[in-house]
mmCIF file as gemmi writes it, N, C-alpha and C atoms, coordinates in Angstrom:
data_model
loop_
_atom_site.group_PDB
_atom_site.id
_atom_site.type_symbol
_atom_site.label_atom_id
_atom_site.label_alt_id
_atom_site.label_comp_id
_atom_site.label_asym_id
_atom_site.label_entity_id
_atom_site.label_seq_id
_atom_site.pdbx_PDB_ins_code
_atom_site.Cartn_x
_atom_site.Cartn_y
_atom_site.Cartn_z
_atom_site.occupancy
_atom_site.B_iso_or_equiv
_atom_site.pdbx_formal_charge
_atom_site.auth_seq_id
_atom_site.auth_asym_id
_atom_site.pdbx_PDB_model_num
ATOM 1 N N . UNK Axp A 1 ? 4.746 8.897 -25.177 1 0 ? 1 A 1
ATOM 2 C CA . UNK Axp A 1 ? 4.254 10.075 -24.503 1 0 ? 1 A 1
ATOM 3 C C . UNK Axp A 1 ? 2.859 9.811 -23.96 1 0 ? 1 A 1
ATOM 4 N N . UNK Axp A 2 ? 2.656 10.17 -22.715 1 0 ? 2 A 1
ATOM 5 C CA . UNK Axp A 2 ? 1.34 9.987 -22.129 1 0 ? 2 A 1
ATOM 6 C C . UNK Axp A 2 ? 0.521 11.263 -22.294 1 0 ? 2 A 1
ATOM 7 N N . UNK Axp A 3 ? -0.774 11.094 -22.291 1 0 ? 3 A 1
ATOM 8 C CA . UNK Axp A 3 ? -1.679 12.236 -22.417 1 0 ? 3 A 1
ATOM 9 C C . UNK Axp A 3 ? -2.044 12.699 -21.016 1 0 ? 3 A 1
ATOM 10 N N . UNK Axp A 4 ? -1.876 13.982 -20.775 1 0 ? 4 A 1
ATOM 11 C CA . UNK Axp A 4 ? -2.176 14.561 -19.474 1 0 ? 4 A 1
ATOM 12 C C . UNK Axp A 4 ? -3.439 15.408 -19.571 1 0 ? 4 A 1
ATOM 13 N N . UNK Axp A 5 ? -3.914 15.858 -18.407 1 0 ? 5 A 1
ATOM 14 C CA . UNK Axp A 5 ? -5.077 16.748 -18.407 1 0 ? 5 A 1
ATOM 15 C C . UNK Axp A 5 ? -4.783 18.011 -19.206 1 0 ? 5 A 1
ATOM 16 N N . UNK Axp A 6 ? -3.568 18.512 -19.085 1 0 ? 6 A 1
ATOM 17 C CA . UNK Axp A 6 ? -3.189 19.727 -19.807 1 0 ? 6 A 1
ATOM 18 C C . UNK Axp A 6 ? -3.277 19.504 -21.316 1 0 ? 6 A 1
ATOM 19 N N . UNK Axp A 7 ? -2.836 18.325 -21.795 1 0 ? 7 A 1
ATOM 20 C CA . UNK Axp A 7 ? -2.934 18.011 -23.224 1 0 ? 7 A 1
ATOM 21 C C . UNK Axp A 7 ? -4.382 17.91 -23.676 1 0 ? 7 A 1
ATOM 22 N N . UNK Axp A 8 ? -5.214 17.296 -22.859 1 0 ? 8 A 1
ATOM 23 C CA . UNK Axp A 8 ? -6.634 17.164 -23.195 1 0 ? 8 A 1
ATOM 24 C C . UNK Axp A 8 ? -7.284 18.542 -23.267 1 0 ? 8 A 1
ATOM 25 N N . UNK Axp A 9 ? -6.955 19.407 -22.323 1 0 ? 9 A 1
ATOM 26 C CA . UNK Axp A 9 ? -7.51 20.758 -22.314 1 0 ? 9 A 1
ATOM 27 C C . UNK Axp A 9 ? -7.082 21.518 -23.564 1 0 ? 9 A 1
ATOM 28 N N . UNK Axp A 10 ? -5.82 21.39 -23.967 1 0 ? 10 A 1
ATOM 29 C CA . UNK Axp A 10 ? -5.345 22.057 -25.182 1 0 ? 10 A 1
ATOM 30 C C . UNK Axp A 10 ? -6.071 21.528 -26.418 1 0 ? 10 A 1
ATOM 31 N N . UNK Axp A 11 ? -6.303 20.213 -26.476 1 0 ? 11 A 1
ATOM 32 C CA . UNK Axp A 11 ? -7.022 19.632 -27.615 1 0 ? 11 A 1
ATOM 33 C C . UNK Axp A 11 ? -8.476 20.093 -27.651 1 0 ? 11 A 1
ATOM 34 N N . UNK Axp A 12 ? -9.119 20.194 -26.486 1 0 ? 12 A 1
ATOM 35 C CA . UNK Axp A 12 ? -10.486 20.715 -26.434 1 0 ? 12 A 1
ATOM 36 C C . UNK Axp A 12 ? -10.497 22.147 -26.952 1 0 ? 12 A 1
ATOM 37 N N . UNK Axp A 13 ? -9.508 22.928 -26.557 1 0 ? 13 A 1
ATOM 38 C CA . UNK Axp A 13 ? -9.38 24.313 -27 1 0 ? 13 A 1
ATOM 39 C C . UNK Axp A 13 ? -9.251 24.395 -28.522 1 0 ? 13 A 1
ATOM 40 N N . UNK Axp A 14 ? -8.433 23.541 -29.107 1 0 ? 14 A 1
ATOM 41 C CA . UNK Axp A 14 ? -8.227 23.559 -30.565 1 0 ? 14 A 1
ATOM 42 C C . UNK Axp A 14 ? -9.469 23.105 -31.321 1 0 ? 14 A 1
ATOM 43 N N . UNK Axp A 15 ? -10.053 21.991 -30.871 1 0 ? 15 A 1
ATOM 44 C CA . UNK Axp A 15 ? -11.169 21.386 -31.6 1 0 ? 15 A 1
ATOM 45 C C . UNK Axp A 15 ? -12.454 22.197 -31.518 1 0 ? 15 A 1
ATOM 46 N N . UNK Axp A 16 ? -12.698 22.855 -30.385 1 0 ? 16 A 1
ATOM 47 C CA . UNK Axp A 16 ? -13.974 23.543 -30.201 1 0 ? 16 A 1
ATOM 48 C C . UNK Axp A 16 ? -13.861 25.057 -30.236 1 0 ? 16 A 1
ATOM 49 N N . UNK Axp A 17 ? -12.679 25.583 -30.271 1 0 ? 17 A 1
ATOM 50 C CA . UNK Axp A 17 ? -12.425 27.033 -30.307 1 0 ? 17 A 1
ATOM 51 C C . UNK Axp A 17 ? -12.979 27.752 -29.077 1 0 ? 17 A 1
ATOM 52 N N . UNK Axp A 18 ? -13.002 27.054 -27.931 1 0 ? 18 A 1
ATOM 53 C CA . UNK Axp A 18 ? -13.344 27.74 -26.679 1 0 ? 18 A 1
ATOM 54 C C . UNK Axp A 18 ? -12.037 28.063 -25.966 1 0 ? 18 A 1
ATOM 55 N N . UNK Axp A 19 ? -12.097 28.978 -25.025 1 0 ? 19 A 1
ATOM 56 C CA . UNK Axp A 19 ? -10.875 29.415 -24.357 1 0 ? 19 A 1
ATOM 57 C C . UNK Axp A 19 ? -10.287 28.306 -23.492 1 0 ? 19 A 1
ATOM 58 N N . UNK Axp A 20 ? -9.015 28.457 -23.154 1 0 ? 20 A 1
ATOM 59 C CA . UNK Axp A 20 ? -8.331 27.465 -22.306 1 0 ? 20 A 1
ATOM 60 C C . UNK Axp A 20 ? -8.985 27.436 -20.927 1 0 ? 20 A 1
ATOM 61 N N . UNK Axp A 21 ? -9.391 28.599 -20.415 1 0 ? 21 A 1
ATOM 62 C CA . UNK Axp A 21 ? -10.05 28.649 -19.104 1 0 ? 21 A 1
ATOM 63 C C . UNK Axp A 21 ? -11.366 27.884 -19.119 1 0 ? 21 A 1
ATOM 64 N N . UNK Axp A 22 ? -12.156 28.061 -20.188 1 0 ? 22 A 1
ATOM 65 C CA . UNK Axp A 22 ? -13.424 27.337 -20.297 1 0 ? 22 A 1
ATOM 66 C C . UNK Axp A 22 ? -13.189 25.84 -20.48 1 0 ? 22 A 1
ATOM 67 N N . UNK Axp A 23 ? -12.159 25.476 -21.237 1 0 ? 23 A 1
ATOM 68 C CA . UNK Axp A 23 ? -11.832 24.059 -21.425 1 0 ? 23 A 1
ATOM 69 C C . UNK Axp A 23 ? -11.392 23.434 -20.107 1 0 ? 23 A 1
ATOM 70 N N . UNK Axp A 24 ? -10.645 24.191 -19.29 1 0 ? 24 A 1
ATOM 71 C CA . UNK Axp A 24 ? -10.222 23.701 -17.973 1 0 ? 24 A 1
ATOM 72 C C . UNK Axp A 24 ? -11.435 23.475 -17.08 1 0 ? 24 A 1
ATOM 73 N N . UNK Axp A 25 ? -12.363 24.42 -17.078 1 0 ? 25 A 1
ATOM 74 C CA . UNK Axp A 25 ? -13.589 24.286 -16.278 1 0 ? 25 A 1
ATOM 75 C C . UNK Axp A 25 ? -14.39 23.076 -16.746 1 0 ? 25 A 1
ATOM 76 N N . UNK Axp A 26 ? -14.486 22.888 -18.05 1 0 ? 26 A 1
ATOM 77 C CA . UNK Axp A 26 ? -15.203 21.742 -18.612 1 0 ? 26 A 1
ATOM 78 C C . UNK Axp A 26 ? -14.578 20.424 -18.16 1 0 ? 26 A 1
ATOM 79 N N . UNK Axp A 27 ? -13.26 20.332 -18.249 1 0 ? 27 A 1
ATOM 80 C CA . UNK Axp A 27 ? -12.546 19.111 -17.864 1 0 ? 27 A 1
ATOM 81 C C . UNK Axp A 27 ? -12.703 18.826 -16.373 1 0 ? 27 A 1
ATOM 82 N N . UNK Axp A 28 ? -12.506 19.841 -15.546 1 0 ? 28 A 1
ATOM 83 C CA . UNK Axp A 28 ? -12.63 19.661 -14.095 1 0 ? 28 A 1
ATOM 84 C C . UNK Axp A 28 ? -14.057 19.296 -13.711 1 0 ? 28 A 1
ATOM 85 N N . UNK Axp A 29 ? -15.044 19.904 -14.365 1 0 ? 29 A 1
ATOM 86 C CA . UNK Axp A 29 ? -16.443 19.583 -14.075 1 0 ? 29 A 1
ATOM 87 C C . UNK Axp A 29 ? -16.758 18.138 -14.427 1 0 ? 29 A 1
ATOM 88 N N . UNK Axp A 30 ? -16.255 17.691 -15.57 1 0 ? 30 A 1
ATOM 89 C CA . UNK Axp A 30 ? -16.476 16.307 -15.978 1 0 ? 30 A 1
ATOM 90 C C . UNK Axp A 30 ? -15.878 15.339 -14.965 1 0 ? 30 A 1
ATOM 91 N N . UNK Axp A 31 ? -14.638 15.598 -14.553 1 0 ? 31 A 1
ATOM 92 C CA . UNK Axp A 31 ? -13.982 14.704 -13.594 1 0 ? 31 A 1
ATOM 93 C C . UNK Axp A 31 ? -14.691 14.703 -12.247 1 0 ? 31 A 1
ATOM 94 N N . UNK Axp A 32 ? -15.162 15.863 -11.804 1 0 ? 32 A 1
ATOM 95 C CA . UNK Axp A 32 ? -15.899 15.936 -10.535 1 0 ? 32 A 1
ATOM 96 C C . UNK Axp A 32 ? -17.209 15.148 -10.619 1 0 ? 32 A 1
ATOM 97 N N . UNK Axp A 33 ? -17.907 15.253 -11.75 1 0 ? 33 A 1
ATOM 98 C CA . UNK Axp A 33 ? -19.149 14.496 -11.919 1 0 ? 33 A 1
ATOM 99 C C . UNK Axp A 33 ? -18.896 12.996 -11.886 1 0 ? 33 A 1
ATOM 100 N N . UNK Axp A 34 ? -17.841 12.553 -12.545 1 0 ? 34 A 1
ATOM 101 C CA . UNK Axp A 34 ? -17.513 11.12 -12.539 1 0 ? 34 A 1
ATOM 102 C C . UNK Axp A 34 ? -17.199 10.665 -11.121 1 0 ? 34 A 1
ATOM 103 N N . UNK Axp A 35 ? -16.375 11.427 -10.401 1 0 ? 35 A 1
ATOM 104 C CA . UNK Axp A 35 ? -16.016 11.051 -9.034 1 0 ? 35 A 1
ATOM 105 C C . UNK Axp A 35 ? -17.236 11.032 -8.122 1 0 ? 35 A 1
ATOM 106 N N . UNK Axp A 36 ? -18.09 12.037 -8.264 1 0 ? 36 A 1
ATOM 107 C CA . UNK Axp A 36 ? -19.264 12.169 -7.391 1 0 ? 36 A 1
ATOM 108 C C . UNK Axp A 36 ? -20.281 11.051 -7.628 1 0 ? 36 A 1
ATOM 109 N N . UNK Axp A 37 ? -20.595 10.8 -8.89 1 0 ? 37 A 1
ATOM 110 C CA . UNK Axp A 37 ? -21.655 9.835 -9.193 1 0 ? 37 A 1
ATOM 111 C C . UNK Axp A 37 ? -21.175 8.388 -9.196 1 0 ? 37 A 1
ATOM 112 N N . UNK Axp A 38 ? -19.897 8.159 -9.384 1 0 ? 38 A 1
ATOM 113 C CA . UNK Axp A 38 ? -19.397 6.784 -9.397 1 0 ? 38 A 1
ATOM 114 C C . UNK Axp A 38 ? -19.429 6.165 -8.009 1 0 ? 38 A 1
ATOM 115 N N . UNK Axp A 39 ? -19.485 6.998 -6.954 1 0 ? 39 A 1
ATOM 116 C CA . UNK Axp A 39 ? -19.55 6.441 -5.592 1 0 ? 39 A 1
ATOM 117 C C . UNK Axp A 39 ? -20.843 5.679 -5.354 1 0 ? 39 A 1
ATOM 118 N N . UNK Axp A 40 ? -21.929 6.136 -5.991 1 0 ? 40 A 1
ATOM 119 C CA . UNK Axp A 40 ? -23.219 5.496 -5.759 1 0 ? 40 A 1
ATOM 120 C C . UNK Axp A 40 ? -23.729 4.714 -6.968 1 0 ? 40 A 1
ATOM 121 N N . UNK Axp A 41 ? -23.384 5.146 -8.168 1 0 ? 41 A 1
ATOM 122 C CA . UNK Axp A 41 ? -23.889 4.517 -9.394 1 0 ? 41 A 1
ATOM 123 C C . UNK Axp A 41 ? -22.738 4.223 -10.338 1 0 ? 41 A 1
ATOM 124 N N . UNK Axp A 42 ? -23.03 3.421 -11.341 1 0 ? 42 A 1
ATOM 125 C CA . UNK Axp A 42 ? -22.072 3.197 -12.416 1 0 ? 42 A 1
ATOM 126 C C . UNK Axp A 42 ? -22.212 4.357 -13.395 1 0 ? 42 A 1
ATOM 127 N N . UNK Axp A 43 ? -21.102 4.951 -13.806 1 0 ? 43 A 1
ATOM 128 C CA . UNK Axp A 43 ? -21.105 6.039 -14.782 1 0 ? 43 A 1
ATOM 129 C C . UNK Axp A 43 ? -20.701 5.442 -16.12 1 0 ? 43 A 1
ATOM 130 N N . UNK Axp A 44 ? -21.673 5.385 -17.062 1 0 ? 44 A 1
ATOM 131 C CA . UNK Axp A 44 ? -21.425 4.766 -18.359 1 0 ? 44 A 1
ATOM 132 C C . UNK Axp A 44 ? -21.32 5.841 -19.43 1 0 ? 44 A 1
ATOM 133 N N . UNK Axp A 45 ? -20.272 5.74 -20.247 1 0 ? 45 A 1
ATOM 134 C CA . UNK Axp A 45 ? -20.09 6.611 -21.401 1 0 ? 45 A 1
ATOM 135 C C . UNK Axp A 45 ? -20.144 5.721 -22.634 1 0 ? 45 A 1
ATOM 136 N N . UNK Axp A 46 ? -21.187 5.849 -23.425 1 0 ? 46 A 1
ATOM 137 C CA . UNK Axp A 46 ? -21.38 4.976 -24.585 1 0 ? 46 A 1
ATOM 138 C C . UNK Axp A 46 ? -20.189 5.045 -25.523 1 0 ? 46 A 1
ATOM 139 N N . UNK Axp A 47 ? -19.7 3.903 -25.927 1 0 ? 47 A 1
ATOM 140 C CA . UNK Axp A 47 ? -18.582 3.82 -26.84 1 0 ? 47 A 1
ATOM 141 C C . UNK Axp A 47 ? -17.23 4.015 -26.176 1 0 ? 47 A 1
ATOM 142 N N . UNK Axp A 48 ? -17.217 4.307 -24.868 1 0 ? 48 A 1
ATOM 143 C CA . UNK Axp A 48 ? -15.951 4.533 -24.169 1 0 ? 48 A 1
ATOM 144 C C . UNK Axp A 48 ? -15.755 3.536 -23.043 1 0 ? 48 A 1
ATOM 145 N N . UNK Axp A 49 ? -16.686 3.502 -22.092 1 0 ? 49 A 1
ATOM 146 C CA . UNK Axp A 49 ? -16.558 2.565 -20.982 1 0 ? 49 A 1
ATOM 147 C C . UNK Axp A 49 ? -17.383 2.992 -19.792 1 0 ? 49 A 1
ATOM 148 N N . UNK Axp A 50 ? -17.103 2.383 -18.645 1 0 ? 50 A 1
ATOM 149 C CA . UNK Axp A 50 ? -17.87 2.648 -17.43 1 0 ? 50 A 1
ATOM 150 C C . UNK Axp A 50 ? -16.929 2.803 -16.24 1 0 ? 50 A 1
ATOM 151 N N . UNK Axp A 51 ? -17.257 3.757 -15.364 1 0 ? 51 A 1
ATOM 152 C CA . UNK Axp A 51 ? -16.529 3.994 -14.127 1 0 ? 51 A 1
ATOM 153 C C . UNK Axp A 51 ? -17.412 3.565 -12.967 1 0 ? 51 A 1
ATOM 154 N N . UNK Axp A 52 ? -16.81 2.954 -11.947 1 0 ? 52 A 1
ATOM 155 C CA . UNK Axp A 52 ? -17.544 2.646 -10.719 1 0 ? 52 A 1
ATOM 156 C C . UNK Axp A 52 ? -16.552 2.406 -9.597 1 0 ? 52 A 1
ATOM 157 N N . UNK Axp A 53 ? -17.031 2.612 -8.369 1 0 ? 53 A 1
ATOM 158 C CA . UNK Axp A 53 ? -16.199 2.332 -7.214 1 0 ? 53 A 1
ATOM 159 C C . UNK Axp A 53 ? -16.311 0.862 -6.884 1 0 ? 53 A 1
ATOM 160 N N . UNK Axp A 54 ? -15.204 0.307 -6.502 1 0 ? 54 A 1
ATOM 161 C CA . UNK Axp A 54 ? -15.149 -1.11 -6.161 1 0 ? 54 A 1
ATOM 162 C C . UNK Axp A 54 ? -14.443 -1.23 -4.82 1 0 ? 54 A 1
ATOM 163 N N . UNK Axp A 55 ? -15.015 -1.993 -3.9 1 0 ? 55 A 1
ATOM 164 C CA . UNK Axp A 55 ? -14.385 -2.201 -2.597 1 0 ? 55 A 1
ATOM 165 C C . UNK Axp A 55 ? -13.424 -3.371 -2.67 1 0 ? 55 A 1
ATOM 166 N N . UNK Axp A 56 ? -12.223 -3.147 -2.155 1 0 ? 56 A 1
ATOM 167 C CA . UNK Axp A 56 ? -11.278 -4.252 -2.031 1 0 ? 56 A 1
ATOM 168 C C . UNK Axp A 56 ? -11.363 -4.755 -0.597 1 0 ? 56 A 1
ATOM 169 N N . UNK Axp A 57 ? -11.413 -6.05 -0.4 1 0 ? 57 A 1
ATOM 170 C CA . UNK Axp A 57 ? -11.525 -6.554 0.967 1 0 ? 57 A 1
ATOM 171 C C . UNK Axp A 57 ? -10.24 -6.332 1.764 1 0 ? 57 A 1
ATOM 172 N N . UNK Axp A 58 ? -10.385 -6.35 3.084 1 0 ? 58 A 1
ATOM 173 C CA . UNK Axp A 58 ? -9.165 -6.223 3.89 1 0 ? 58 A 1
ATOM 174 C C . UNK Axp A 58 ? -8.393 -7.531 3.774 1 0 ? 58 A 1
ATOM 175 N N . UNK Axp A 59 ? -7.081 -7.394 3.779 1 0 ? 59 A 1
ATOM 176 C CA . UNK Axp A 59 ? -6.234 -8.574 3.556 1 0 ? 59 A 1
ATOM 177 C C . UNK Axp A 59 ? -4.922 -8.418 4.306 1 0 ? 59 A 1
ATOM 178 N N . UNK Axp A 60 ? -4.175 -9.488 4.35 1 0 ? 60 A 1
ATOM 179 C CA . UNK Axp A 60 ? -2.888 -9.483 5.037 1 0 ? 60 A 1
ATOM 180 C C . UNK Axp A 60 ? -1.794 -9.165 4.029 1 0 ? 60 A 1
ATOM 181 N N . UNK Axp A 61 ? -0.978 -8.173 4.357 1 0 ? 61 A 1
ATOM 182 C CA . UNK Axp A 61 ? 0.159 -7.804 3.52 1 0 ? 61 A 1
ATOM 183 C C . UNK Axp A 61 ? 1.447 -8.194 4.219 1 0 ? 61 A 1
ATOM 184 N N . UNK Axp A 62 ? 2.537 -8.195 3.452 1 0 ? 62 A 1
ATOM 185 C CA . UNK Axp A 62 ? 3.823 -8.571 4.027 1 0 ? 62 A 1
ATOM 186 C C . UNK Axp A 62 ? 4.903 -7.666 3.467 1 0 ? 62 A 1
ATOM 187 N N . UNK Axp A 63 ? 5.753 -7.161 4.356 1 0 ? 63 A 1
ATOM 188 C CA . UNK Axp A 63 ? 6.908 -6.38 3.946 1 0 ? 63 A 1
ATOM 189 C C . UNK Axp A 63 ? 7.973 -7.373 3.482 1 0 ? 63 A 1
ATOM 190 N N . UNK Axp A 64 ? 8.363 -7.358 2.203 1 0 ? 64 A 1
ATOM 191 C CA . UNK Axp A 64 ? 9.318 -8.35 1.714 1 0 ? 64 A 1
ATOM 192 C C . UNK Axp A 64 ? 10.715 -8.2 2.311 1 0 ? 64 A 1
ATOM 193 N N . UNK Axp A 65 ? 11.046 -7.006 2.754 1 0 ? 65 A 1
ATOM 194 C CA . UNK Axp A 65 ? 12.381 -6.776 3.295 1 0 ? 65 A 1
ATOM 195 C C . UNK Axp A 65 ? 12.519 -7.337 4.713 1 0 ? 65 A 1
ATOM 196 N N . UNK Axp A 66 ? 11.481 -7.113 5.547 1 0 ? 66 A 1
ATOM 197 C CA . UNK Axp A 66 ? 11.561 -7.539 6.946 1 0 ? 66 A 1
ATOM 198 C C . UNK Axp A 66 ? 10.699 -8.759 7.255 1 0 ? 66 A 1
ATOM 199 N N . UNK Axp A 67 ? 9.876 -9.184 6.32 1 0 ? 67 A 1
ATOM 200 C CA . UNK Axp A 67 ? 8.934 -10.297 6.479 1 0 ? 67 A 1
ATOM 201 C C . UNK Axp A 67 ? 7.882 -10.04 7.552 1 0 ? 67 A 1
ATOM 202 N N . UNK Axp A 68 ? 7.669 -8.776 7.935 1 0 ? 68 A 1
ATOM 203 C CA . UNK Axp A 68 ? 6.62 -8.445 8.893 1 0 ? 68 A 1
ATOM 204 C C . UNK Axp A 68 ? 5.265 -8.457 8.19 1 0 ? 68 A 1
ATOM 205 N N . UNK Axp A 69 ? 4.261 -9.027 8.847 1 0 ? 69 A 1
ATOM 206 C CA . UNK Axp A 69 ? 2.911 -9.046 8.31 1 0 ? 69 A 1
ATOM 207 C C . UNK Axp A 69 ? 2.112 -7.909 8.923 1 0 ? 69 A 1
ATOM 208 N N . UNK Axp A 70 ? 1.174 -7.391 8.144 1 0 ? 70 A 1
ATOM 209 C CA . UNK Axp A 70 ? 0.28 -6.344 8.629 1 0 ? 70 A 1
ATOM 210 C C . UNK Axp A 70 ? -1.026 -6.441 7.864 1 0 ? 70 A 1
ATOM 211 N N . UNK Axp A 71 ? -2.057 -5.809 8.385 1 0 ? 71 A 1
ATOM 212 C CA . UNK Axp A 71 ? -3.371 -5.864 7.759 1 0 ? 71 A 1
ATOM 213 C C . UNK Axp A 71 ? -3.55 -4.632 6.879 1 0 ? 71 A 1
ATOM 214 N N . UNK Axp A 72 ? -3.892 -4.865 5.622 1 0 ? 72 A 1
ATOM 215 C CA . UNK Axp A 72 ? -4.224 -3.789 4.695 1 0 ? 72 A 1
ATOM 216 C C . UNK Axp A 72 ? -5.73 -3.576 4.816 1 0 ? 72 A 1
ATOM 217 N N . UNK Axp A 73 ? -6.182 -2.372 5.178 1 0 ? 73 A 1
ATOM 218 C CA . UNK Axp A 73 ? -7.617 -2.156 5.399 1 0 ? 73 A 1
ATOM 219 C C . UNK Axp A 73 ? -8.418 -2.211 4.094 1 0 ? 73 A 1
ATOM 220 N N . UNK Axp A 74 ? -9.752 -2.324 4.262 1 0 ? 74 A 1
ATOM 221 C CA . UNK Axp A 74 ? -10.656 -2.299 3.123 1 0 ? 74 A 1
ATOM 222 C C . UNK Axp A 74 ? -10.572 -0.931 2.451 1 0 ? 74 A 1
ATOM 223 N N . UNK Axp A 75 ? -10.478 -0.909 1.12 1 0 ? 75 A 1
ATOM 224 C CA . UNK Axp A 75 ? -10.329 0.337 0.382 1 0 ? 75 A 1
ATOM 225 C C . UNK Axp A 75 ? -11.372 0.449 -0.718 1 0 ? 75 A 1
ATOM 226 N N . UNK Axp A 76 ? -11.71 1.685 -1.079 1 0 ? 76 A 1
ATOM 227 C CA . UNK Axp A 76 ? -12.551 1.954 -2.236 1 0 ? 76 A 1
ATOM 228 C C . UNK Axp A 76 ? -11.645 2.383 -3.378 1 0 ? 76 A 1
ATOM 229 N N . UNK Axp A 77 ? -11.807 1.756 -4.536 1 0 ? 77 A 1
ATOM 230 C CA . UNK Axp A 77 ? -11.018 2.103 -5.71 1 0 ? 77 A 1
ATOM 231 C C . UNK Axp A 77 ? -11.957 2.468 -6.844 1 0 ? 77 A 1
ATOM 232 N N . UNK Axp A 78 ? -11.565 3.469 -7.633 1 0 ? 78 A 1
ATOM 233 C CA . UNK Axp A 78 ? -12.325 3.811 -8.827 1 0 ? 78 A 1
ATOM 234 C C . UNK Axp A 78 ? -11.864 2.883 -9.935 1 0 ? 78 A 1
ATOM 235 N N . UNK Axp A 79 ? -12.787 2.114 -10.465 1 0 ? 79 A 1
ATOM 236 C CA . UNK Axp A 79 ? -12.48 1.106 -11.467 1 0 ? 79 A 1
ATOM 237 C C . UNK Axp A 79 ? -13.031 1.557 -12.82 1 0 ? 79 A 1
ATOM 238 N N . UNK Axp A 80 ? -12.274 1.349 -13.885 1 0 ? 80 A 1
ATOM 239 C CA . UNK Axp A 80 ? -12.724 1.659 -15.236 1 0 ? 80 A 1
ATOM 240 C C . UNK Axp A 80 ? -12.763 0.383 -16.046 1 0 ? 80 A 1
ATOM 241 N N . UNK Axp A 81 ? -13.898 0.154 -16.71 1 0 ? 81 A 1
ATOM 242 C CA . UNK Axp A 81 ? -14.027 -0.999 -17.595 1 0 ? 81 A 1
ATOM 243 C C . UNK Axp A 81 ? -14.293 -0.457 -18.996 1 0 ? 81 A 1
ATOM 244 N N . UNK Axp A 82 ? -13.366 -0.656 -19.941 1 0 ? 82 A 1
ATOM 245 C CA . UNK Axp A 82 ? -13.564 -0.123 -21.293 1 0 ? 82 A 1
ATOM 246 C C . UNK Axp A 82 ? -14.679 -0.862 -22.027 1 0 ? 82 A 1
ATOM 247 N N . UNK Axp A 83 ? -15.338 -0.146 -22.941 1 0 ? 83 A 1
ATOM 248 C CA . UNK Axp A 83 ? -16.388 -0.767 -23.743 1 0 ? 83 A 1
ATOM 249 C C . UNK Axp A 83 ? -15.755 -1.649 -24.816 1 0 ? 83 A 1
ATOM 250 N N . UNK Axp A 84 ? -16.572 -2.505 -25.408 1 0 ? 84 A 1
ATOM 251 C CA . UNK Axp A 84 ? -16.068 -3.377 -26.471 1 0 ? 84 A 1
ATOM 252 C C . UNK Axp A 84 ? -15.631 -2.57 -27.685 1 0 ? 84 A 1
ATOM 253 N N . UNK Axp A 85 ? -16.289 -1.439 -27.952 1 0 ? 85 A 1
ATOM 254 C CA . UNK Axp A 85 ? -15.909 -0.576 -29.073 1 0 ? 85 A 1
ATOM 255 C C . UNK Axp A 85 ? -14.506 -0.036 -28.857 1 0 ? 85 A 1
ATOM 256 N N . UNK Axp A 86 ? -14.214 0.424 -27.64 1 0 ? 86 A 1
ATOM 257 C CA . UNK Axp A 86 ? -12.88 0.949 -27.321 1 0 ? 86 A 1
ATOM 258 C C . UNK Axp A 86 ? -11.835 -0.165 -27.388 1 0 ? 86 A 1
ATOM 259 N N . UNK Axp A 87 ? -12.181 -1.336 -26.885 1 0 ? 87 A 1
ATOM 260 C CA . UNK Axp A 87 ? -11.251 -2.473 -26.947 1 0 ? 87 A 1
ATOM 261 C C . UNK Axp A 87 ? -10.906 -2.829 -28.386 1 0 ? 87 A 1
ATOM 262 N N . UNK Axp A 88 ? -11.925 -2.81 -29.27 1 0 ? 88 A 1
ATOM 263 C CA . UNK Axp A 88 ? -11.693 -3.132 -30.671 1 0 ? 88 A 1
ATOM 264 C C . UNK Axp A 88 ? -10.8 -2.098 -31.343 1 0 ? 88 A 1
ATOM 265 N N . UNK Axp A 89 ? -10.967 -0.818 -30.995 1 0 ? 89 A 1
ATOM 266 C CA . UNK Axp A 89 ? -10.118 0.232 -31.586 1 0 ? 89 A 1
ATOM 267 C C . UNK Axp A 89 ? -8.683 0.105 -31.127 1 0 ? 89 A 1
ATOM 268 N N . UNK Axp A 90 ? -8.469 -0.313 -29.887 1 0 ? 90 A 1
ATOM 269 C CA . UNK Axp A 90 ? -7.118 -0.458 -29.356 1 0 ? 90 A 1
ATOM 270 C C . UNK Axp A 90 ? -6.426 -1.668 -29.972 1 0 ? 90 A 1
ATOM 271 N N . UNK Axp A 91 ? -7.159 -2.76 -30.086 1 0 ? 91 A 1
ATOM 272 C CA . UNK Axp A 91 ? -6.543 -4 -30.604 1 0 ? 91 A 1
ATOM 273 C C . UNK Axp A 91 ? -6.636 -3.983 -32.081 1 0 ? 91 A 1
């Protein structure tokens, strides 16, 4: 089972005894802050990891069915790098 935003909001509601509406606002605000600040800076959460935007260079792609080549444009991707503490807990 994967954890969704809805599950996280319910857990915030249980653990902190705040309403579901307030937990939703908290979750959405956190995600907006990460998206907004990761474009210009690295967003580091101690003991969890770091978010940052990473540019992928433009490259040549190929359709495997038709063998047609095309150019994939340069893209910005949100990258997450887990901290060593998180890696140790997972492994």
